mmCIF file of the N, C-alpha and C atoms, coordinates in Angstrom:
data_MODEL
# 
_entry.id   MODEL 
# 
loop_
_atom_site.group_PDB 
_atom_site.id 
_atom_site.type_symbol 
_atom_site.label_atom_id 
_atom_site.label_alt_id 
_atom_site.label_comp_id 
_atom_site.label_asym_id 
_atom_site.label_entity_id 
_atom_site.label_seq_id 
_atom_site.pdbx_PDB_ins_code 
_atom_site.Cartn_x 
_atom_site.Cartn_y 
_atom_site.Cartn_z 
_atom_site.occupancy 
_atom_site.B_iso_or_equiv 
_atom_site.pdbx_formal_charge 
_atom_site.auth_seq_id 
_atom_site.auth_comp_id 
_atom_site.auth_asym_id 
_atom_site.auth_atom_id 
_atom_site.pdbx_PDB_model_num 
ATOM 1   N N  . MET A 1 1  ? 3.277   -85.547 46.525 1.00 0.00 ? 1  MET A N  1 
ATOM 2   C CA . MET A 1 1  ? 3.312   -84.118 46.789 1.00 0.00 ? 1  MET A CA 1 
ATOM 3   C C  . MET A 1 1  ? 3.354   -83.896 48.299 1.00 0.00 ? 1  MET A C  1 
ATOM 4   N N  . ASP A 1 2  ? 4.260   -83.086 48.750 1.00 0.00 ? 2  ASP A N  1 
ATOM 5   C CA . ASP A 1 2  ? 4.413   -82.772 50.168 1.00 0.00 ? 2  ASP A CA 1 
ATOM 6   C C  . ASP A 1 2  ? 3.607   -81.516 50.487 1.00 0.00 ? 2  ASP A C  1 
ATOM 7   N N  . LEU A 1 3  ? 2.495   -81.666 51.190 1.00 0.00 ? 3  LEU A N  1 
ATOM 8   C CA . LEU A 1 3  ? 1.614   -80.530 51.469 1.00 0.00 ? 3  LEU A CA 1 
ATOM 9   C C  . LEU A 1 3  ? 2.191   -79.557 52.485 1.00 0.00 ? 3  LEU A C  1 
ATOM 10  N N  . SER A 1 4  ? 3.213   -79.940 53.203 1.00 0.00 ? 4  SER A N  1 
ATOM 11  C CA . SER A 1 4  ? 3.804   -79.021 54.175 1.00 0.00 ? 4  SER A CA 1 
ATOM 12  C C  . SER A 1 4  ? 4.501   -77.849 53.493 1.00 0.00 ? 4  SER A C  1 
ATOM 13  N N  . ASP A 1 5  ? 4.768   -77.957 52.200 1.00 0.00 ? 5  ASP A N  1 
ATOM 14  C CA . ASP A 1 5  ? 5.398   -76.876 51.446 1.00 0.00 ? 5  ASP A CA 1 
ATOM 15  C C  . ASP A 1 5  ? 4.388   -76.042 50.669 1.00 0.00 ? 5  ASP A C  1 
ATOM 16  N N  . THR A 1 6  ? 3.098   -76.288 50.866 1.00 0.00 ? 6  THR A N  1 
ATOM 17  C CA . THR A 1 6  ? 2.061   -75.617 50.093 1.00 0.00 ? 6  THR A CA 1 
ATOM 18  C C  . THR A 1 6  ? 1.165   -74.783 51.006 1.00 0.00 ? 6  THR A C  1 
ATOM 19  N N  . LEU A 1 7  ? 0.961   -73.535 50.619 1.00 0.00 ? 7  LEU A N  1 
ATOM 20  C CA . LEU A 1 7  ? 0.051   -72.660 51.350 1.00 0.00 ? 7  LEU A CA 1 
ATOM 21  C C  . LEU A 1 7  ? -0.761  -71.876 50.336 1.00 0.00 ? 7  LEU A C  1 
ATOM 22  N N  . GLU A 1 8  ? -2.073  -72.020 50.391 1.00 0.00 ? 8  GLU A N  1 
ATOM 23  C CA . GLU A 1 8  ? -2.958  -71.264 49.512 1.00 0.00 ? 8  GLU A CA 1 
ATOM 24  C C  . GLU A 1 8  ? -3.844  -70.389 50.382 1.00 0.00 ? 8  GLU A C  1 
ATOM 25  N N  . ILE A 1 9  ? -3.953  -69.124 50.011 1.00 0.00 ? 9  ILE A N  1 
ATOM 26  C CA . ILE A 1 9  ? -4.774  -68.179 50.768 1.00 0.00 ? 9  ILE A CA 1 
ATOM 27  C C  . ILE A 1 9  ? -5.836  -67.613 49.830 1.00 0.00 ? 9  ILE A C  1 
ATOM 28  N N  . TYR A 1 10 ? -7.079  -67.690 50.259 1.00 0.00 ? 10 TYR A N  1 
ATOM 29  C CA . TYR A 1 10 ? -8.189  -67.110 49.517 1.00 0.00 ? 10 TYR A CA 1 
ATOM 30  C C  . TYR A 1 10 ? -8.888  -66.120 50.439 1.00 0.00 ? 10 TYR A C  1 
ATOM 31  N N  . ALA A 1 11 ? -9.312  -65.001 49.878 1.00 0.00 ? 11 ALA A N  1 
ATOM 32  C CA . ALA A 1 11 ? -9.960  -63.994 50.721 1.00 0.00 ? 11 ALA A CA 1 
ATOM 33  C C  . ALA A 1 11 ? -11.039 -63.263 49.930 1.00 0.00 ? 11 ALA A C  1 
ATOM 34  N N  . LEU A 1 12 ? -12.068 -62.880 50.634 1.00 0.00 ? 12 LEU A N  1 
ATOM 35  C CA . LEU A 1 12 ? -13.144 -62.083 50.061 1.00 0.00 ? 12 LEU A CA 1 
ATOM 36  C C  . LEU A 1 12 ? -13.626 -61.140 51.153 1.00 0.00 ? 12 LEU A C  1 
ATOM 37  N N  . THR A 1 13 ? -13.752 -59.882 50.829 1.00 0.00 ? 13 THR A N  1 
ATOM 38  C CA . THR A 1 13 ? -14.204 -58.902 51.805 1.00 0.00 ? 13 THR A CA 1 
ATOM 39  C C  . THR A 1 13 ? -15.156 -57.927 51.114 1.00 0.00 ? 13 THR A C  1 
ATOM 40  N N  . SER A 1 14 ? -15.984 -57.287 51.883 1.00 0.00 ? 14 SER A N  1 
ATOM 41  C CA . SER A 1 14 ? -16.987 -56.379 51.324 1.00 0.00 ? 14 SER A CA 1 
ATOM 42  C C  . SER A 1 14 ? -17.230 -55.230 52.296 1.00 0.00 ? 14 SER A C  1 
ATOM 43  N N  . ARG A 1 15 ? -17.504 -54.057 51.781 1.00 0.00 ? 15 ARG A N  1 
ATOM 44  C CA . ARG A 1 15 ? -17.809 -52.914 52.639 1.00 0.00 ? 15 ARG A CA 1 
ATOM 45  C C  . ARG A 1 15 ? -19.238 -52.979 53.152 1.00 0.00 ? 15 ARG A C  1 
ATOM 46  N N  . GLY A 1 16 ? -20.053 -53.830 52.568 1.00 0.00 ? 16 GLY A N  1 
ATOM 47  C CA . GLY A 1 16 ? -21.451 -53.948 52.990 1.00 0.00 ? 16 GLY A CA 1 
ATOM 48  C C  . GLY A 1 16 ? -22.317 -52.888 52.330 1.00 0.00 ? 16 GLY A C  1 
ATOM 49  N N  . LEU A 1 17 ? -23.544 -52.812 52.751 1.00 0.00 ? 17 LEU A N  1 
ATOM 50  C CA . LEU A 1 17 ? -24.503 -51.890 52.133 1.00 0.00 ? 17 LEU A CA 1 
ATOM 51  C C  . LEU A 1 17 ? -24.568 -50.534 52.821 1.00 0.00 ? 17 LEU A C  1 
ATOM 52  N N  . ARG A 1 18 ? -24.016 -50.419 54.031 1.00 0.00 ? 18 ARG A N  1 
ATOM 53  C CA . ARG A 1 18 ? -24.170 -49.189 54.810 1.00 0.00 ? 18 ARG A CA 1 
ATOM 54  C C  . ARG A 1 18 ? -22.918 -48.335 54.892 1.00 0.00 ? 18 ARG A C  1 
ATOM 55  N N  . ARG A 1 19 ? -21.785 -48.809 54.440 1.00 0.00 ? 19 ARG A N  1 
ATOM 56  C CA . ARG A 1 19 ? -20.519 -48.087 54.592 1.00 0.00 ? 19 ARG A CA 1 
ATOM 57  C C  . ARG A 1 19 ? -20.040 -47.530 53.252 1.00 0.00 ? 19 ARG A C  1 
ATOM 58  N N  . GLU A 1 20 ? -19.283 -46.425 53.318 1.00 0.00 ? 20 GLU A N  1 
ATOM 59  C CA . GLU A 1 20 ? -18.727 -45.819 52.112 1.00 0.00 ? 20 GLU A CA 1 
ATOM 60  C C  . GLU A 1 20 ? -17.421 -46.468 51.695 1.00 0.00 ? 20 GLU A C  1 
ATOM 61  N N  . ARG A 1 21 ? -16.696 -47.046 52.655 1.00 0.00 ? 21 ARG A N  1 
ATOM 62  C CA . ARG A 1 21 ? -15.417 -47.668 52.318 1.00 0.00 ? 21 ARG A CA 1 
ATOM 63  C C  . ARG A 1 21 ? -15.222 -48.939 53.146 1.00 0.00 ? 21 ARG A C  1 
ATOM 64  N N  . ASN A 1 22 ? -14.333 -49.765 52.676 1.00 0.00 ? 22 ASN A N  1 
ATOM 65  C CA . ASN A 1 22 ? -14.028 -51.030 53.333 1.00 0.00 ? 22 ASN A CA 1 
ATOM 66  C C  . ASN A 1 22 ? -12.728 -50.868 54.119 1.00 0.00 ? 22 ASN A C  1 
ATOM 67  N N  . GLU A 1 23 ? -12.767 -51.096 55.420 1.00 0.00 ? 23 GLU A N  1 
ATOM 68  C CA . GLU A 1 23 ? -11.583 -50.946 56.259 1.00 0.00 ? 23 GLU A CA 1 
ATOM 69  C C  . GLU A 1 23 ? -10.963 -52.290 56.647 1.00 0.00 ? 23 GLU A C  1 
ATOM 70  N N  . ASP A 1 24 ? -11.433 -53.375 56.056 1.00 0.00 ? 24 ASP A N  1 
ATOM 71  C CA . ASP A 1 24 ? -10.849 -54.687 56.325 1.00 0.00 ? 24 ASP A CA 1 
ATOM 72  C C  . ASP A 1 24 ? -9.480  -54.777 55.653 1.00 0.00 ? 24 ASP A C  1 
ATOM 73  N N  . TYR A 1 25 ? -8.601  -55.604 56.209 1.00 0.00 ? 25 TYR A N  1 
ATOM 74  C CA . TYR A 1 25 ? -7.275  -55.794 55.627 1.00 0.00 ? 25 TYR A CA 1 
ATOM 75  C C  . TYR A 1 25 ? -6.897  -57.268 55.687 1.00 0.00 ? 25 TYR A C  1 
ATOM 76  N N  . ILE A 1 26 ? -6.374  -57.747 54.594 1.00 0.00 ? 26 ILE A N  1 
ATOM 77  C CA . ILE A 1 26 ? -5.873  -59.115 54.511 1.00 0.00 ? 26 ILE A CA 1 
ATOM 78  C C  . ILE A 1 26 ? -4.478  -59.045 53.915 1.00 0.00 ? 26 ILE A C  1 
ATOM 79  N N  . GLY A 1 27 ? -3.516  -59.650 54.573 1.00 0.00 ? 27 GLY A N  1 
ATOM 80  C CA . GLY A 1 27 ? -2.147  -59.641 54.071 1.00 0.00 ? 27 GLY A CA 1 
ATOM 81  C C  . GLY A 1 27 ? -1.427  -60.923 54.430 1.00 0.00 ? 27 GLY A C  1 
ATOM 82  N N  . HIS A 1 28 ? -0.314  -61.160 53.771 1.00 0.00 ? 28 HIS A N  1 
ATOM 83  C CA . HIS A 1 28 ? 0.476   -62.348 54.092 1.00 0.00 ? 28 HIS A CA 1 
ATOM 84  C C  . HIS A 1 28 ? 1.945   -62.125 53.769 1.00 0.00 ? 28 HIS A C  1 
ATOM 85  N N  . LEU A 1 29 ? 2.772   -62.825 54.492 1.00 0.00 ? 29 LEU A N  1 
ATOM 86  C CA . LEU A 1 29 ? 4.209   -62.878 54.235 1.00 0.00 ? 29 LEU A CA 1 
ATOM 87  C C  . LEU A 1 29 ? 4.532   -64.335 53.944 1.00 0.00 ? 29 LEU A C  1 
ATOM 88  N N  . ALA A 1 30 ? 4.582   -64.674 52.669 1.00 0.00 ? 30 ALA A N  1 
ATOM 89  C CA . ALA A 1 30 ? 4.773   -66.072 52.278 1.00 0.00 ? 30 ALA A CA 1 
ATOM 90  C C  . ALA A 1 30 ? 6.071   -66.646 52.824 1.00 0.00 ? 30 ALA A C  1 
ATOM 91  N N  . TYR A 1 31 ? 7.139   -65.868 52.809 1.00 0.00 ? 31 TYR A N  1 
ATOM 92  C CA . TYR A 1 31 ? 8.430   -66.381 53.261 1.00 0.00 ? 31 TYR A CA 1 
ATOM 93  C C  . TYR A 1 31 ? 8.433   -66.708 54.753 1.00 0.00 ? 31 TYR A C  1 
ATOM 94  N N  . ALA A 1 32 ? 7.530   -66.070 55.520 1.00 0.00 ? 32 ALA A N  1 
ATOM 95  C CA . ALA A 1 32 ? 7.463   -66.307 56.961 1.00 0.00 ? 32 ALA A CA 1 
ATOM 96  C C  . ALA A 1 32 ? 6.321   -67.248 57.352 1.00 0.00 ? 32 ALA A C  1 
ATOM 97  N N  . GLY A 1 33 ? 5.459   -67.565 56.390 1.00 0.00 ? 33 GLY A N  1 
ATOM 98  C CA . GLY A 1 33 ? 4.311   -68.416 56.692 1.00 0.00 ? 33 GLY A CA 1 
ATOM 99  C C  . GLY A 1 33 ? 3.298   -67.738 57.587 1.00 0.00 ? 33 GLY A C  1 
ATOM 100 N N  . VAL A 1 34 ? 3.117   -66.420 57.392 1.00 0.00 ? 34 VAL A N  1 
ATOM 101 C CA . VAL A 1 34 ? 2.223   -65.633 58.244 1.00 0.00 ? 34 VAL A CA 1 
ATOM 102 C C  . VAL A 1 34 ? 1.097   -65.038 57.405 1.00 0.00 ? 34 VAL A C  1 
ATOM 103 N N  . ALA A 1 35 ? -0.124  -65.125 57.916 1.00 0.00 ? 35 ALA A N  1 
ATOM 104 C CA . ALA A 1 35 ? -1.271  -64.477 57.292 1.00 0.00 ? 35 ALA A CA 1 
ATOM 105 C C  . ALA A 1 35 ? -1.973  -63.633 58.351 1.00 0.00 ? 35 ALA A C  1 
ATOM 106 N N  . VAL A 1 36 ? -2.504  -62.466 57.933 1.00 0.00 ? 36 VAL A N  1 
ATOM 107 C CA . VAL A 1 36 ? -3.143  -61.532 58.860 1.00 0.00 ? 36 VAL A CA 1 
ATOM 108 C C  . VAL A 1 36 ? -4.501  -61.129 58.301 1.00 0.00 ? 36 VAL A C  1 
ATOM 109 N N  . LEU A 1 37 ? -5.496  -61.122 59.166 1.00 0.00 ? 37 LEU A N  1 
ATOM 110 C CA . LEU A 1 37 ? -6.819  -60.622 58.823 1.00 0.00 ? 37 LEU A CA 1 
ATOM 111 C C  . LEU A 1 37 ? -7.216  -59.612 59.890 1.00 0.00 ? 37 LEU A C  1 
ATOM 112 N N  . ALA A 1 38 ? -7.525  -58.379 59.475 1.00 0.00 ? 38 ALA A N  1 
ATOM 113 C CA . ALA A 1 38 ? -7.960  -57.337 60.409 1.00 0.00 ? 38 ALA A CA 1 
ATOM 114 C C  . ALA A 1 38 ? -9.345  -56.870 59.982 1.00 0.00 ? 38 ALA A C  1 
ATOM 115 N N  . ASP A 1 39 ? -10.300 -56.987 60.876 1.00 0.00 ? 39 ASP A N  1 
ATOM 116 C CA . ASP A 1 39 ? -11.666 -56.555 60.614 1.00 0.00 ? 39 ASP A CA 1 
ATOM 117 C C  . ASP A 1 39 ? -11.774 -55.074 60.950 1.00 0.00 ? 39 ASP A C  1 
ATOM 118 N N  . GLY A 1 40 ? -12.090 -54.246 59.951 1.00 0.00 ? 40 GLY A N  1 
ATOM 119 C CA . GLY A 1 40 ? -12.186 -52.804 60.153 1.00 0.00 ? 40 GLY A CA 1 
ATOM 120 C C  . GLY A 1 40 ? -13.300 -52.430 61.116 1.00 0.00 ? 40 GLY A C  1 
ATOM 121 N N  . MET A 1 41 ? -13.179 -51.251 61.698 1.00 0.00 ? 41 MET A N  1 
ATOM 122 C CA . MET A 1 41 ? -14.171 -50.744 62.650 1.00 0.00 ? 41 MET A CA 1 
ATOM 123 C C  . MET A 1 41 ? -15.040 -49.699 61.961 1.00 0.00 ? 41 MET A C  1 
ATOM 124 N N  . GLY A 1 42 ? -15.622 -50.033 60.837 1.00 0.00 ? 42 GLY A N  1 
ATOM 125 C CA . GLY A 1 42 ? -16.400 -49.107 60.035 1.00 0.00 ? 42 GLY A CA 1 
ATOM 126 C C  . GLY A 1 42 ? -17.354 -48.246 60.841 1.00 0.00 ? 42 GLY A C  1 
ATOM 127 N N  . GLY A 1 43 ? -17.236 -46.936 60.704 1.00 0.00 ? 43 GLY A N  1 
ATOM 128 C CA . GLY A 1 43 ? -18.122 -46.006 61.374 1.00 0.00 ? 43 GLY A CA 1 
ATOM 129 C C  . GLY A 1 43 ? -17.737 -45.664 62.800 1.00 0.00 ? 43 GLY A C  1 
ATOM 130 N N  . TYR A 1 44 ? -16.696 -46.285 63.329 1.00 0.00 ? 44 TYR A N  1 
ATOM 131 C CA . TYR A 1 44 ? -16.277 -46.039 64.705 1.00 0.00 ? 44 TYR A CA 1 
ATOM 132 C C  . TYR A 1 44 ? -15.313 -44.868 64.745 1.00 0.00 ? 44 TYR A C  1 
ATOM 133 N N  . ASN A 1 45 ? -15.550 -43.883 65.613 1.00 0.00 ? 45 ASN A N  1 
ATOM 134 C CA . ASN A 1 45 ? -14.643 -42.748 65.773 1.00 0.00 ? 45 ASN A CA 1 
ATOM 135 C C  . ASN A 1 45 ? -13.551 -43.121 66.767 1.00 0.00 ? 45 ASN A C  1 
ATOM 136 N N  . ALA A 1 46 ? -12.344 -43.286 66.268 1.00 0.00 ? 46 ALA A N  1 
ATOM 137 C CA . ALA A 1 46 ? -11.235 -43.739 67.123 1.00 0.00 ? 46 ALA A CA 1 
ATOM 138 C C  . ALA A 1 46 ? -10.788 -42.670 68.084 1.00 0.00 ? 46 ALA A C  1 
# 
């Protein structure tokens, strides 16, 4: 088996106990070999 052709992504996120919503984002583009993780700024006024 050639592992260079295999990509597995696992993710778990939580809003926690103090927030009403979860602003974290996890995404991927399999065809491009790109994964993105953005940590939300919960409670921060932009």
